[in-house]
C-alpha positions as CSV (number, residue, x, y, z in Angstrom):
1,M,-14.0,23.3,13.2
2,S,-10.8,21.1,13.3
3,E,-9.6,19.6,10.2
4,T,-9.8,16.4,11.8
5,S,-13.8,17.4,12.2
6,T,-13.7,19.3,8.2
7,I,-12.7,16.1,6.9
8,H,-15.2,13.6,9.0
9,W,-17.8,16.0,7.5
10,E,-16.5,16.3,3.9
11,I,-16.3,12.4,3.7
12,D,-20.3,12.1,5.9
13,Q,-21.2,14.9,2.8
14,L,-20.2,12.8,-0.5
15,V,-21.7,9.6,0.9
16,K,-25.0,11.6,2.1
17,A,-25.0,13.1,-1.4
18,R,-24.6,9.8,-2.8
19,L,-21.7,10.4,-4.7
20,F,-20.2,7.3,-2.9
21,P,-21.7,4.5,-1.7
22,D,-19.6,4.6,2.0
23,E,-16.6,6.4,3.9
24,Q,-14.4,3.0,2.2
25,A,-15.6,4.1,-0.9
26,V,-14.6,7.9,-0.6
27,L,-11.1,7.0,1.1
28,R,-10.5,3.9,-2.0
29,S,-11.2,6.7,-4.5
30,A,-8.8,9.7,-2.6
31,L,-6.0,6.1,-2.3
32,R,-6.1,5.9,-5.8
33,A,-6.1,9.5,-7.0
34,L,-3.3,10.2,-5.0
35,F,-1.0,7.2,-6.5
36,Q,-2.1,7.9,-9.5
37,S,-0.7,11.7,-9.2
38,R,2.5,10.9,-7.0
39,P,3.9,7.2,-7.5
40,D,6.3,7.5,-5.8
41,I,4.7,7.6,-2.8
42,R,3.1,4.2,-3.5
43,R,6.3,3.1,-4.0
44,Q,8.0,4.5,-0.5
45,M,4.9,2.7,0.7
46,V,5.3,-0.5,-0.4
47,I,9.1,-1.0,-0.4
48,R,8.6,0.2,3.3
49,A,6.1,-2.7,3.8
50,Y,8.5,-5.1,2.3
51,T,11.9,-4.3,4.1
52,A,9.5,-4.4,7.3
53,G,8.1,-8.6,6.4
54,E,5.0,-7.0,6.1
55,I,4.4,-8.1,2.6
56,S,6.1,-10.4,0.6
57,L,7.8,-10.0,-2.2
58,G,5.3,-10.8,-4.9
59,K,2.8,-9.1,-3.3
60,A,4.9,-6.1,-3.3
61,A,5.6,-6.8,-7.2
62,E,2.0,-6.8,-7.8
63,M,1.1,-3.9,-6.0
64,L,3.6,-1.8,-7.9
65,G,2.7,-3.4,-11.0
66,V,5.7,-4.9,-11.4
67,S,8.0,-8.7,-12.5
68,H,9.8,-10.2,-9.6
69,E,12.8,-9.0,-11.1
70,E,12.1,-5.1,-11.5
71,M,10.6,-5.1,-7.9
72,K,14.7,-6.8,-6.4
73,E,15.7,-3.7,-8.9
74,I,13.3,-1.0,-7.2
75,L,14.6,-2.6,-3.8
76,S,17.9,-2.3,-4.3
77,E,18.2,0.8,-6.2
78,S,16.2,1.7,-2.6
79,G,19.3,0.2,-0.4
80,A,16.8,-1.9,0.5
81,A,18.0,-5.8,1.7
82,I,16.1,-7.9,-0.5
83,H,14.9,-11.5,1.3
84,L,14.4,-14.3,-0.3
85,G,11.7,-16.5,1.3
86,P,11.5,-16.4,5.0
87,R,14.4,-17.1,7.0
88,T,12.2,-18.7,10.1
89,V,8.7,-20.6,11.0
90,D,7.5,-17.7,11.8
91,E,8.3,-15.5,8.7
92,L,7.1,-18.2,6.8
93,L,3.9,-18.6,8.8
94,Q,3.8,-14.8,8.2
95,D,3.8,-15.0,4.5
96,A,1.4,-17.7,4.2
97,A,-1.0,-14.8,5.9
98,N,0.0,-12.3,3.9
99,A,-0.9,-14.5,0.9
């Protein structure tokens, strides 16, 4: 059985055993455990999403449970550019869609 097949089988077994209502609940629980044990991974994920323009500063701060000012410090310490507000109409529309 390949690694991918094993993972799918394990998820399926957890659902069949009624330990989780569905596959999404298994994945949410696994991610929650990962982020709790490795907060650096969550931080890197949020910083990457912010720098790619996928989330706003406010959303990044919310995801890490910090204030806007603390988020700016985190971004600065990581070497990420801080962009305050949309620079184009497309960015404005994307920010609105992300909210």
